[in-house]
Every structure is written in structure tokens, then in C-alpha cells.
FIZAVEX-634261 format. One record per atom (N, C-alpha, C, O): x, y, z; chain; atom name; residue number from 0. Coordinates in steps of 0.001 Angstrom, whole numbers, plus 500000, padded with zeros to 6 digits. Layout:
BEGIN
X,Y,Z,A,CA,NUM
...
end
This chain:
BEGIN
960601,476116,725157,A,N,0
960788,474662,725275,A,CA,0
961363,474099,723984,A,C,0
960819,474338,722906,A,O,0
962448,473361,724083,A,N,1
963103,472804,722908,A,CA,1
962312,471623,722354,A,C,1
961753,470826,723107,A,O,1
962275,471523,721010,A,N,2
961619,470390,720375,A,CA,2
962501,469152,720482,A,C,2
963728,469246,720501,A,O,2
961863,468002,720550,A,N,3
962614,466748,720610,A,CA,3
963324,466522,719281,A,C,3
962739,466726,718217,A,O,3
964558,466109,719343,A,N,4
965321,465812,718129,A,CA,4
964801,464526,717493,A,C,4
964510,463548,718181,A,O,4
964693,464547,716174,A,N,5
964245,463379,715432,A,CA,5
965457,462637,714873,A,C,5
966224,463189,714085,A,O,5
965621,461384,715287,A,N,6
966741,460569,714854,A,CA,6
966205,459436,713982,A,C,6
965328,458681,714403,A,O,6
966730,459324,712782,A,N,7
966301,458285,711850,A,CA,7
967419,457268,711665,A,C,7
968527,457623,711265,A,O,7
967126,456002,711958,A,N,8
968082,454915,711727,A,CA,8
967642,454128,710495,A,C,8
966483,453727,710385,A,O,8
968570,453913,709580,A,N,9
968301,453126,708379,A,CA,9
969254,451938,708390,A,C,9
970473,452093,708328,A,O,9
968671,450759,708468,A,N,10
969414,449528,708753,A,CA,10
969288,448548,707580,A,C,10
968184,448156,707203,A,O,10
970430,448162,707013,A,N,11
970446,447262,705866,A,CA,11
970727,445815,706205,A,C,11
971205,445067,705352,A,O,11
970439,445395,707442,A,N,12
970674,444004,707824,A,CA,12
969590,443096,707266,A,C,12
968423,443480,707188,A,O,12
969988,441882,706875,A,N,13
969023,440872,706439,A,CA,13
968375,440172,707630,A,C,13
967245,439693,707542,A,O,13
969098,440118,708734,A,N,14
968776,439206,709820,A,CA,14
968030,439886,710956,A,C,14
968531,440833,711563,A,O,14
966843,439402,711236,A,N,15
966050,439923,712341,A,CA,15
966701,439544,713671,A,C,15
966917,438364,713946,A,O,15
967007,440538,714485,A,N,16
967603,440281,715787,A,CA,16
969079,439964,715761,A,C,16
969629,439493,716756,A,O,16
969740,440218,714626,A,N,17
971177,439988,714540,A,CA,17
971967,441100,715216,A,C,17
971396,442012,715813,A,O,17
973283,441008,715111,A,N,18
974152,441965,715809,A,CA,18
973910,443398,715343,A,C,18
973906,444319,716159,A,O,18
973709,443593,714051,A,N,19
973484,444958,713569,A,CA,19
972192,445521,714140,A,C,19
972161,446674,714571,A,O,19
971125,444727,714152,A,N,20
969871,445161,714780,A,CA,20
970102,445520,716244,A,C,20
969641,446559,716717,A,O,20
970819,444656,716955,A,N,21
971062,444889,718380,A,CA,21
971872,446162,718607,A,C,21
971593,446925,719532,A,O,21
972874,446388,717762,A,N,22
973713,447575,717913,A,CA,22
972919,448849,717655,A,C,22
973045,449822,718399,A,O,22
972105,448849,716606,A,N,23
971288,450023,716306,A,CA,23
970318,450290,717451,A,C,23
970170,451433,717883,A,O,23
969661,449250,717944,A,N,24
968710,449425,719037,A,CA,24
969390,449920,720305,A,C,24
968792,450662,721083,A,O,24
970638,449512,720517,A,N,25
971366,449995,721694,A,CA,25
971559,451503,721605,A,C,25
971378,452214,722594,A,O,25
971923,451990,720430,A,N,26
972073,453433,720237,A,CA,26
970730,454131,720433,A,C,26
970643,455149,721119,A,O,26
969678,453570,719818,A,N,27
968363,454205,719884,A,CA,27
967781,454178,721296,A,C,27
967126,455132,721714,A,O,27
968015,453090,722032,A,N,28
967517,453017,723410,A,CA,28
968135,454121,724265,A,C,28
967456,454732,725091,A,O,28
969412,454366,724062,A,N,29
970052,455420,724832,A,CA,29
969514,456784,724420,A,C,29
969340,457665,725262,A,O,29
969250,456961,723127,A,N,30
968657,458218,722666,A,CA,30
967255,458418,723239,A,C,30
966868,459534,723584,A,O,30
966501,457326,723336,A,N,31
965167,457420,723960,A,CA,31
965284,457897,725403,A,C,31
964472,458695,725872,A,O,31
966303,457401,726101,A,N,32
966497,457811,727495,A,CA,32
966856,459292,727604,A,C,32
966703,459904,728660,A,O,32
967337,459855,726495,A,N,33
967663,461281,726443,A,CA,33
966521,462098,725842,A,C,33
966688,463273,725516,A,O,33
965350,461451,725700,A,N,34
964117,462081,725218,A,CA,34
964172,462460,723743,A,C,34
963555,463443,723332,A,O,34
964901,461696,722951,A,N,35
964890,461909,721507,A,CA,35
963735,461133,720883,A,C,35
963275,460133,721432,A,O,35
963278,461605,719738,A,N,36
962232,460950,718961,A,CA,36
962938,460085,717921,A,C,36
963542,460619,716991,A,O,36
962875,458765,718058,A,N,37
963670,457885,717202,A,CA,37
962774,457000,716344,A,C,37
961656,456657,716730,A,O,37
963292,456637,715166,A,N,38
962611,455698,714276,A,CA,38
963656,454774,713651,A,C,38
964709,455223,713199,A,O,38
963349,453491,713635,A,N,39
964266,452473,713126,A,CA,39
963672,451854,711861,A,C,39
962736,451058,711937,A,O,39
964209,452217,710711,A,N,40
963769,451668,709428,A,CA,40
964637,450457,709095,A,C,40
965854,450577,708960,A,O,40
964012,449305,708966,A,N,41
964712,448090,708548,A,CA,41
964406,447872,707069,A,C,41
963271,447578,706696,A,O,41
965410,448015,706251,A,N,42
965206,447986,704801,A,CA,42
964621,446661,704320,A,C,42
963979,446614,703271,A,O,42
964838,445586,705076,A,N,43
964273,444292,704678,A,CA,43
962748,444298,704716,A,C,43
962106,443444,704105,A,O,43
962173,445252,705427,A,N,44
960722,445355,705526,A,CA,44
960165,446505,704698,A,C,44
958965,446777,704736,A,O,44
961036,447182,703949,A,N,45
960614,448392,703246,A,CA,45
960661,448170,701735,A,C,45
961685,447724,701217,A,O,45
959579,448470,701018,A,N,46
959529,448195,699574,A,CA,46
960281,449230,698744,A,C,46
959778,450327,698501,A,O,46
961484,448875,698313,A,N,47
962291,449752,697467,A,CA,47
962730,448970,696230,A,C,47
963279,447874,696340,A,O,47
962483,449540,695063,A,N,48
962908,448909,693819,A,CA,48
964352,449297,693497,A,C,48
964919,450204,694107,A,O,48
964935,448588,692521,A,N,49
966281,448924,692071,A,CA,49
966267,450218,691257,A,C,49
965325,450492,690513,A,O,49
967330,451006,691415,A,N,50
967500,452214,690601,A,CA,50
967579,451819,689130,A,C,50
968214,450822,688787,A,O,50
966932,452604,688255,A,N,51
966922,452320,686821,A,CA,51
968056,453026,686075,A,C,51
968231,452826,684873,A,O,51
968830,453860,686797,A,N,52
969907,454634,686163,A,CA,52
969410,455512,685023,A,C,52
970156,455796,684085,A,O,52
968150,455944,685099,A,N,53
967618,456807,684048,A,CA,53
968046,458261,684242,A,C,53
968036,459048,683295,A,O,53
968422,458614,685477,A,N,54
968913,459940,685841,A,CA,54
967870,461041,685703,A,C,54
968215,462223,685671,A,O,54
966605,460664,685623,A,N,55
965572,461699,685537,A,CA,55
965516,462529,686814,A,C,55
965294,463739,686766,A,O,55
965720,461871,687961,A,N,56
965690,462608,689232,A,CA,56
966820,463613,689326,A,C,56
966731,464584,690077,A,O,56
967873,463389,688575,A,N,57
969062,464237,688662,A,CA,57
969022,465414,687698,A,C,57
969936,466239,687692,A,O,57
967975,465503,686882,A,N,58
967847,466607,685940,A,CA,58
967170,467820,686563,A,C,58
967216,468918,686008,A,O,58
966547,467619,687710,A,N,59
965763,468687,688327,A,CA,59
966671,469577,689171,A,C,59
967284,469085,690119,A,O,59
966779,470865,688861,A,N,60
967680,471748,689605,A,CA,60
967144,472059,691005,A,C,60
965983,471799,691318,A,O,60
968022,472620,691832,A,N,61
967621,473056,693160,A,CA,61
968198,472200,694267,A,C,61
968833,471176,694014,A,O,61
967970,472634,695507,A,N,62
968488,471935,696678,A,CA,62
967615,470759,697093,A,C,62
968103,469840,697751,A,O,62
966342,470764,696727,A,N,63
965432,469695,697127,A,CA,63
965734,468405,696376,A,C,63
966157,468454,695221,A,O,63
965527,467252,697010,A,N,64
965738,465982,696300,A,CA,64
964901,465911,695027,A,C,64
963775,466406,694986,A,O,64
965458,465294,693998,A,N,65
964725,465145,692752,A,CA,65
963589,464139,692888,A,C,65
963523,463386,693860,A,O,65
962711,464137,691919,A,N,66
961560,463230,691923,A,CA,66
961895,461982,691128,A,C,66
962231,462072,689947,A,O,66
961808,460813,691762,A,N,67
962105,459545,691097,A,CA,67
960911,459113,690247,A,C,67
959763,459409,690577,A,O,67
961197,458406,689145,A,N,68
960125,457914,688278,A,CA,68
959445,456689,688866,A,C,68
958347,456328,688441,A,O,68
960088,456041,689847,A,N,69
959513,454853,690463,A,CA,69
958557,455243,691588,A,C,69
958837,456147,692375,A,O,69
957444,454557,691647,A,N,70
956441,454832,692677,A,CA,70
956488,453717,693716,A,C,70
955756,452731,693619,A,O,70
957360,453885,694712,A,N,71
957529,452853,695733,A,CA,71
957817,453513,697078,A,C,71
957533,454695,697270,A,O,71
958380,452747,698003,A,N,72
958583,453245,699351,A,CA,72
959728,454222,699515,A,C,72
959910,454758,700608,A,O,72
960509,454478,698475,A,N,73
961650,455377,698624,A,CA,73
961205,456818,698843,A,C,73
961867,457566,699563,A,O,73
960105,457212,698238,A,N,74
959629,458584,698420,A,CA,74
959340,458858,699904,A,C,74
959660,459930,700417,A,O,74
958737,457883,700579,A,N,75
958472,458023,702008,A,CA,75
959769,458117,702801,A,C,75
959874,458895,703749,A,O,75
960766,457310,702400,A,N,76
962057,457356,703093,A,CA,76
962737,458707,702916,A,C,76
963322,459240,703859,A,O,76
962663,459259,701717,A,N,77
963258,460573,701478,A,CA,77
962586,461623,702349,A,C,77
963256,462506,702884,A,O,77
961275,461538,702496,A,N,78
960567,462462,703388,A,CA,78
961067,462336,704824,A,C,78
961240,463341,705515,A,O,78
961298,461108,705270,A,N,79
961794,460882,706622,A,CA,79
963219,461416,706777,A,C,79
963564,461994,707808,A,O,79
964039,461218,705750,A,N,80
965405,461741,705769,A,CA,80
965383,463261,705878,A,C,80
966154,463848,706637,A,O,80
964498,463890,705119,A,N,81
964391,465348,705142,A,CA,81
963938,465857,706510,A,C,81
964399,466903,706967,A,O,81
963048,465131,707157,A,N,82
962485,465579,708434,A,CA,82
963402,465324,709623,A,C,82
963241,465950,710671,A,O,82
964355,464418,709477,A,N,83
965204,464027,710599,A,CA,83
966253,465088,710916,A,C,83
966679,465849,710047,A,O,83
966654,465116,712186,A,N,84
967718,466011,712639,A,CA,84
969081,465322,712645,A,C,84
970118,465986,712627,A,O,84
969075,463991,712669,A,N,85
970324,463227,712712,A,CA,85
970023,461797,712266,A,C,85
968865,461387,712187,A,O,85
971093,461043,711973,A,N,86
970919,459729,711367,A,CA,86
971823,458664,711988,A,C,86
972888,458948,712536,A,O,86
971340,457420,711873,A,N,87
972178,456243,712063,A,CA,87
972084,455447,710779,A,C,87
970995,455027,710387,A,O,87
973224,455230,710111,A,N,88
973278,454389,708925,A,CA,88
973982,453094,709312,A,C,88
975089,453120,709851,A,O,88
973339,451961,709036,A,N,89
973860,450695,709535,A,CA,89
973736,449584,708501,A,C,89
972775,449524,707734,A,O,89
974738,448705,708502,A,N,90
974695,447502,707667,A,CA,90
975791,446550,708131,A,C,90
976881,446987,708498,A,O,90
975505,445253,708114,A,N,91
976584,444289,708342,A,CA,91
977447,444170,707097,A,C,91
977088,444661,706027,A,O,91
978576,443518,707250,A,N,92
979468,443292,706114,A,CA,92
979123,441980,705431,A,C,92
979133,440918,706054,A,O,92
978822,442065,704158,A,N,93
978599,440883,703331,A,CA,93
979495,440985,702098,A,C,93
979397,441941,701329,A,O,93
980361,439999,701918,A,N,94
981258,440002,700756,A,CA,94
982074,441287,700702,A,C,94
982231,441892,699642,A,O,94
982590,441694,701860,A,N,95
983524,442818,702028,A,CA,95
982888,444200,701940,A,C,95
983605,445201,701947,A,O,95
981554,444281,701856,A,N,96
980917,445588,701780,A,CA,96
979540,445521,702434,A,C,96
979200,444536,703089,A,O,96
978751,446581,702247,A,N,97
977393,446592,702772,A,CA,97
976552,445543,702051,A,C,97
976924,445065,700980,A,O,97
975435,445196,702639,A,N,98
974532,444231,702020,A,CA,98
973910,444812,700747,A,C,98
973919,446023,700525,A,O,98
973374,443916,699922,A,N,99
972665,444357,698717,A,CA,99
971459,445217,699075,A,C,99
971092,446123,698327,A,O,99
970839,444930,700227,A,N,100
969717,445751,700689,A,CA,100
970130,447207,700865,A,C,100
969450,448117,700390,A,O,100
971249,447419,701551,A,N,101
971685,448797,701775,A,CA,101
972178,449421,700479,A,C,101
971955,450605,700230,A,O,101
972849,448625,699656,A,N,102
973347,449167,698378,A,CA,102
972192,449632,697500,A,C,102
972291,450665,696838,A,O,102
971109,448883,697492,A,N,103
969946,449283,696699,A,CA,103
969394,450619,697194,A,C,103
969055,451496,696399,A,O,103
969307,450763,698531,A,N,104
968879,452040,699107,A,CA,104
969843,453154,698728,A,C,104
969415,454234,698321,A,O,104
971143,452899,698859,A,N,105
972145,453923,698586,A,CA,105
972080,454400,697146,A,C,105
972231,455593,696881,A,O,105
971857,453483,696213,A,N,106
971766,453875,694809,A,CA,106
970553,454767,694554,A,C,106
970580,455630,693676,A,O,106
969495,454552,695325,A,N,107
968304,455383,695166,A,CA,107
968494,456789,695760,A,C,107
967646,457660,695565,A,O,107
969589,457009,696472,A,N,108
969902,458345,696965,A,CA,108
970393,459261,695848,A,C,108
970785,460400,696101,A,O,108
970373,458769,694629,A,N,109
970728,459606,693472,A,CA,109
969843,460843,693390,A,C,109
970220,461822,692744,A,O,109
968672,460823,694030,A,N,110
967804,462009,694043,A,CA,110
968488,463199,694710,A,C,110
968067,464341,694526,A,O,110
969546,462934,695486,A,N,111
970285,464001,696148,A,CA,111
971430,464543,695286,A,C,111
972234,465352,695750,A,O,111
971497,464097,694045,A,N,112
972507,464602,693130,A,CA,112
971881,465393,691993,A,C,112
970776,465084,691545,A,O,112
972585,466406,691533,A,N,113
972159,467180,690357,A,CA,113
973174,466934,689251,A,C,113
974345,467288,689385,A,O,113
972726,466330,688167,A,N,114
973640,465923,687094,A,CA,114
972945,466088,685742,A,C,114
972506,465110,685137,A,O,114
972850,467317,685281,A,N,115
972184,467537,683995,A,CA,115
972980,466919,682844,A,C,115
974200,466774,682918,A,O,115
972275,466567,681806,A,N,116
972932,465975,680639,A,CA,116
973979,466950,680093,A,C,116
973757,468159,680041,A,O,116
975118,466395,679691,A,N,117
976199,467213,679157,A,CA,117
977260,467567,680176,A,C,117
978342,468023,679804,A,O,117
976973,467365,681466,A,N,118
977959,467629,682512,A,CA,118
978749,466356,682811,A,C,118
978212,465252,682722,A,O,118
980026,466513,683165,A,N,119
980899,465353,683351,A,CA,119
980634,464605,684645,A,C,119
980902,463406,684729,A,O,119
980114,465288,685655,A,N,120
979924,464659,686970,A,CA,120
978805,465363,687718,A,C,120
978497,466519,687428,A,O,120
978188,464673,688683,A,N,121
977118,465298,689464,A,CA,121
977670,466181,690568,A,C,121
978858,466126,690887,A,O,121
976804,466990,691143,A,N,122
977130,467750,692347,A,CA,122
976123,467349,693417,A,C,122
974975,467027,693110,A,O,122
976560,467371,694678,A,N,123
975663,467068,695784,A,CA,123
974749,468262,696023,A,C,123
975215,469393,696162,A,O,123
973458,468006,696068,A,N,124
972511,469089,696308,A,CA,124
972726,469740,697669,A,C,124
972436,470923,697846,A,O,124
973232,468975,698625,A,N,125
973368,469465,700004,A,CA,125
974792,469907,700349,A,C,125
975111,470114,701520,A,O,125
975639,470050,699343,A,N,126
977052,470321,699606,A,CA,126
977274,471604,700406,A,C,126
978179,471667,701238,A,O,126
976458,472621,700160,A,N,127
976682,473921,700806,A,CA,127
975713,474183,701959,A,C,127
975655,475294,702485,A,O,127
974956,473160,702348,A,N,128
973982,473333,703425,A,CA,128
974567,472858,704751,A,C,128
975505,472061,704751,A,O,128
974036,473329,705887,A,N,129
974528,472856,707195,A,CA,129
974419,471338,707305,A,C,129
973435,470744,706865,A,O,129
975422,470728,707887,A,N,130
975495,469274,707967,A,CA,130
974822,468749,709243,A,C,130
975065,469248,710343,A,O,130
973976,467738,709068,A,N,131
973361,467059,710197,A,CA,131
974288,465937,710670,A,C,131
974989,465347,709848,A,O,131
974311,465626,711961,A,N,132
975198,464561,712452,A,CA,132
974689,463171,712081,A,C,132
973484,462933,711994,A,O,132
975628,462270,711866,A,N,133
975302,460873,711569,A,CA,133
976297,459959,712262,A,C,133
977471,460294,712417,A,O,133
975808,458803,712674,A,N,134
976647,457739,713221,A,CA,134
976512,456541,712299,A,C,134
975416,456244,711824,A,O,134
977615,455851,712041,A,N,135
977562,454655,711214,A,CA,135
977846,453427,712076,A,C,135
978720,453439,712943,A,O,135
977086,452376,711810,A,N,136
977152,451141,712599,A,CA,136
977330,449976,711643,A,C,136
976557,449823,710698,A,O,136
978344,449152,711882,A,N,137
978565,447983,711031,A,CA,137
979038,446803,711876,A,C,137
979352,446948,713057,A,O,137
979079,445650,711249,A,N,138
979535,444436,711930,A,CA,138
980185,443533,710905,A,C,138
979974,443690,709703,A,O,138
980977,442587,711384,A,N,139
981676,441685,710470,A,CA,139
982133,440433,711218,A,C,139
982194,440416,712448,A,O,139
982450,439394,710462,A,N,140
982925,438152,711056,A,CA,140
984382,438258,711498,A,C,140
984813,437540,712401,A,O,140
985132,439143,710869,A,N,141
986532,439357,711235,A,CA,141
986613,440179,712520,A,C,141
985613,440766,712931,A,O,141
987779,440233,713162,A,N,142
987952,441164,714282,A,CA,142
987611,442583,713849,A,C,142
987859,442963,712705,A,O,142
987040,443367,714764,A,N,143
986546,444681,714415,A,CA,143
987556,445584,713747,A,C,143
987232,446227,712748,A,O,143
988786,445654,714270,A,N,144
989806,446527,713690,A,CA,144
990142,446087,712273,A,C,144
990302,446922,711383,A,O,144
990249,444788,712061,A,N,145
990547,444283,710717,A,CA,145
989413,444628,709753,A,C,145
989652,445023,708612,A,O,145
988183,444474,710224,A,N,146
987049,444822,709382,A,CA,146
987026,446292,709027,A,C,146
986712,446661,707895,A,O,146
987362,447138,709999,A,N,147
987382,448585,709764,A,CA,147
988431,448954,708716,A,C,147
988199,449817,707870,A,O,147
989584,448293,708781,A,N,148
990699,448647,707900,A,CA,148
990628,447967,706535,A,C,148
991153,448492,705552,A,O,148
989985,446805,706468,A,N,149
990036,445989,705253,A,CA,149
988797,446120,704378,A,C,149
988904,446217,703155,A,O,149
987633,446123,704993,A,N,150
986389,446119,704226,A,CA,150
985967,447544,703862,A,C,150
986438,448513,704458,A,O,150
985079,447655,702881,A,N,151
984613,448973,702442,A,CA,151
983224,449305,702996,A,C,151
982582,450256,702551,A,O,151
982771,448518,703966,A,N,152
981450,448742,704542,A,CA,152
981310,450152,705087,A,C,152
980360,450856,704744,A,O,152
982241,450571,705929,A,N,153
982142,451897,706534,A,CA,153
982260,453003,705497,A,C,153
981612,454042,705623,A,O,153
983071,452794,704482,A,N,154
983190,453787,703419,A,CA,154
981856,453978,702710,A,C,154
981459,455108,702425,A,O,154
981166,452881,702425,A,N,155
979858,452966,701762,A,CA,155
978840,453680,702641,A,C,155
978044,454481,702151,A,O,155
978866,453389,703946,A,N,156
977956,454057,704866,A,CA,156
978256,455557,704943,A,C,156
977341,456378,705003,A,O,156
979534,455900,704940,A,N,157
979923,457312,704980,A,CA,157
979465,458057,703723,A,C,157
979006,459196,703803,A,O,157
979592,457413,702577,A,N,158
979166,458041,701327,A,CA,158
977662,458329,701361,A,C,158
977213,459381,700906,A,O,158
976898,457391,701901,A,N,159
975454,457608,702008,A,CA,159
975152,458798,702914,A,C,159
974295,459625,702604,A,O,159
975863,458876,704032,A,N,160
975664,460010,704943,A,CA,160
975991,461330,704247,A,C,160
975235,462297,704345,A,O,160
977105,461361,703554,A,N,161
977504,462574,702838,A,CA,161
976474,462958,701784,A,C,161
976184,464139,701597,A,O,161
975927,461971,701103,A,N,162
974982,462222,700020,A,CA,162
973741,462959,700507,A,C,162
973229,463839,699816,A,O,162
973254,462603,701700,A,N,163
972045,463254,702222,A,CA,163
972366,464535,702986,A,C,163
971468,465167,703543,A,O,163
973631,464918,703015,A,N,164
974013,466161,703669,A,CA,164
974363,466023,705130,A,C,164
974166,466952,705913,A,O,164
974887,464859,705506,A,N,165
975254,464634,706912,A,CA,165
976770,464549,707051,A,C,165
977493,464337,706077,A,O,165
977230,464719,708285,A,N,166
978645,464511,708604,A,CA,166
978731,463412,709652,A,C,166
977972,463416,710622,A,O,166
979637,462483,709466,A,N,167
979774,461361,710388,A,CA,167
980505,461824,711643,A,C,167
981631,462317,711571,A,O,167
979859,461661,712785,A,N,168
980441,462101,714059,A,CA,168
980937,460924,714890,A,C,168
981431,461116,716001,A,O,168
980811,459714,714367,A,N,169
981307,458552,715081,A,CA,169
980892,457270,714396,A,C,169
979965,457252,713587,A,O,169
981589,456196,714729,A,N,170
981287,454901,714117,A,CA,170
981481,453780,715125,A,C,170
982198,453920,716115,A,O,170
980824,452670,714843,A,N,171
980963,451480,715679,A,CA,171
981042,450263,714772,A,C,171
980161,450053,713938,A,O,171
982085,449462,714925,A,N,172
982242,448211,714189,A,CA,172
982302,447070,715207,A,C,172
983200,447030,716047,A,O,172
981356,446156,715129,A,N,173
981357,444994,716010,A,CA,173
981896,443805,715236,A,C,173
981316,443394,714231,A,O,173
983001,443259,715702,A,N,174
983639,442151,715001,A,CA,174
983346,440795,715631,A,C,174
982723,440698,716688,A,O,174
983812,439761,714954,A,N,175
983691,438370,715427,A,CA,175
982240,437982,715710,A,C,175
981942,437354,716726,A,O,175
981338,438367,714795,A,N,176
979919,438142,715052,A,CA,176
979431,436767,714618,A,C,176
978269,436429,714843,A,O,176
980300,435964,713997,A,N,177
979860,434661,713480,A,CA,177
980287,433497,714362,A,C,177
980362,432358,713900,A,O,177
980562,433776,715610,A,N,178
981018,432727,716517,A,CA,178
979868,431896,717093,A,C,178
980050,430728,717439,A,O,178
978685,432507,717191,A,N,179
977524,431849,717785,A,CA,179
976303,432003,716880,A,C,179
976181,433015,716190,A,O,179
975395,431018,716868,A,N,180
974207,431131,716017,A,CA,180
973273,432263,716451,A,C,180
972591,432854,715614,A,O,180
973236,432565,717743,A,N,181
972421,433659,718246,A,CA,181
973313,434597,719040,A,C,181
973322,434546,720270,A,O,181
974057,435444,718366,A,N,182
975051,436278,719058,A,CA,182
974400,437361,719917,A,C,182
973274,437793,719670,A,O,182
975135,437772,720912,A,N,183
974736,438887,721757,A,CA,183
975671,440063,721500,A,C,183
976792,439891,721021,A,O,183
975199,441237,721821,A,N,184
976027,442421,721628,A,CA,184
977082,442484,722729,A,C,184
976740,442483,723912,A,O,184
978350,442536,722356,A,N,185
979403,442567,723383,A,CA,185
979315,443815,724264,A,C,185
978785,444848,723853,A,O,185
979841,443697,725468,A,N,186
979817,444821,726405,A,CA,186
980504,446042,725813,A,C,186
980045,447169,726003,A,O,186
981606,445823,725094,A,N,187
982336,446944,724495,A,CA,187
981456,447703,723522,A,C,187
981502,448932,723471,A,O,187
980645,446976,722741,A,N,188
979748,447621,721785,A,CA,188
978655,448411,722500,A,C,188
978279,449497,722058,A,O,188
978147,447870,723599,A,N,189
977120,448586,724354,A,CA,189
977673,449892,724922,A,C,189
976996,450920,724916,A,O,189
978890,449839,725404,A,N,190
979518,451046,725924,A,CA,190
979770,452063,724814,A,C,190
979611,453268,725008,A,O,190
980167,451554,723647,A,N,191
980408,452441,722509,A,CA,191
979117,453137,722077,A,C,191
979132,454315,721719,A,O,191
978011,452411,722111,A,N,192
976716,452990,721741,A,CA,192
976373,454175,722634,A,C,192
975836,455176,722160,A,O,192
976681,454069,723921,A,N,193
976378,455149,724862,A,CA,193
977275,456363,724644,A,C,193
976899,457489,724970,A,O,193
978453,456127,724094,A,N,194
979335,457240,723745,A,CA,194
978831,457952,722497,A,C,194
978858,459180,722416,A,O,194
978368,457163,721521,A,N,195
977972,457729,720232,A,CA,195
976637,458449,720280,A,C,195
976479,459499,719657,A,O,195
975665,457894,721016,A,N,196
974308,458431,720984,A,CA,196
974225,459936,721271,A,C,196
973556,460646,720520,A,O,196
974867,460449,722311,A,N,197
974739,461892,722599,A,CA,197
975287,462790,721485,A,C,197
974878,463944,721357,A,O,197
976208,462259,720683,A,N,198
976766,463079,719601,A,CA,198
975705,463431,718565,A,C,198
975831,464425,717851,A,O,198
974658,462610,718486,A,N,199
973587,462892,717519,A,CA,199
972661,464008,717980,A,C,199
971857,464519,717201,A,O,199
972776,464381,719235,A,N,200
971927,465438,719798,A,CA,200
972664,466756,719952,A,C,200
972067,467760,720340,A,O,200
973936,466761,719655,A,N,201
974738,467979,719839,A,CA,201
974375,469043,718808,A,C,201
974951,470131,718815,A,O,201
end
């Protein structure tokens, strides 16, 4: 009997029930229907401090994530990342990129880098390990195609996926989200979610 796949969604939206929340839940609902074990982490509810740039976590050799000097909720998140079989990384576009919430999380992923003093650049701890699948989800006030081509939101989400040792198998950008005070997820986005979800189980 096959074990249920564990899917971890990490969402950097500020807004409860906004388009990014709705899009992530659409993906996760479809995964639930496929009997996946899913968890939705909303960074706005998770206690993570700012990275101190001390690089202590990056001095520790090996494939395992380094140990951060900060004692907060990031250690629990790293454990969840390690235990997951696949990921959803999500954030709306704020000021042409991911939110500060997601950026703070992404900077704390430095534990996945090995950068001893005296070396010019870090190496990814997971560079030579098998890649887990990831889907990236974003939204923006501009039309979706323009947001995909112009903003760096998706690039930032992809970098985070790469850092933890994942490969992006699909993306969804929902555009024109600022037209209504309480927006709904467009039909096209719902259909896209159903296309993307099974890729996380492959």
C-alpha cells in the first residue's frame, strides 16, 4: 500500500481570504480529492524573525539544513519542508515582487546553503539530491501575462523552490485581482489549479 504524499503549501499573502489564499486552497482541495496529505502554512500566522545575516547556519557542512541561531517558528517550518514530498510556494505581488512576509521566509532559507568563511559564494546543500516537485502560485493587479513577464514575483518563488531542493513543475498567475473589494477566483484559475495539482503527485 502506497503512503499518502505530503504536500506543503507556504503562502506569503497578507490578506485572509484573498485571491492567493483562494488559489492555494483550490490546488489543495483537488489534492485532497486525490487522497494527498496537505498542509497550508500562512506566513502571516507564523512567528518568523528577520534573518540576521550572521551566516552561522551556513558554516555547518553536510546536506542537512544548518542550525539557525534564532529560536522561533522557522525551525518547525524547516522540519515540515524536510518531511514534505512536494510544495506549493505562493505570494501575491506587492511592489513588483513577493510580499515582505514571503521575502522574510525566503531569507531564512539560508540554512539550505553552505558558505564557509573565505569562500566567494555559497553552494546549495540540495544541489545533487533528487528534486521534489513544486508549484508556484502568484497574483497581481495587472493582467496575468503582463505580471508574469514584468514582475519578479515568480522568479523569487522559483528561487525559494530551488533552494530547498525542488523543481518547479508548473505555475499559476491570477491577474486583475484589484477590481473588486472581495474578489473571487476566476474560472480559468480554478481550471489551472486542477491541471497543476496532479503534477505534485507524479
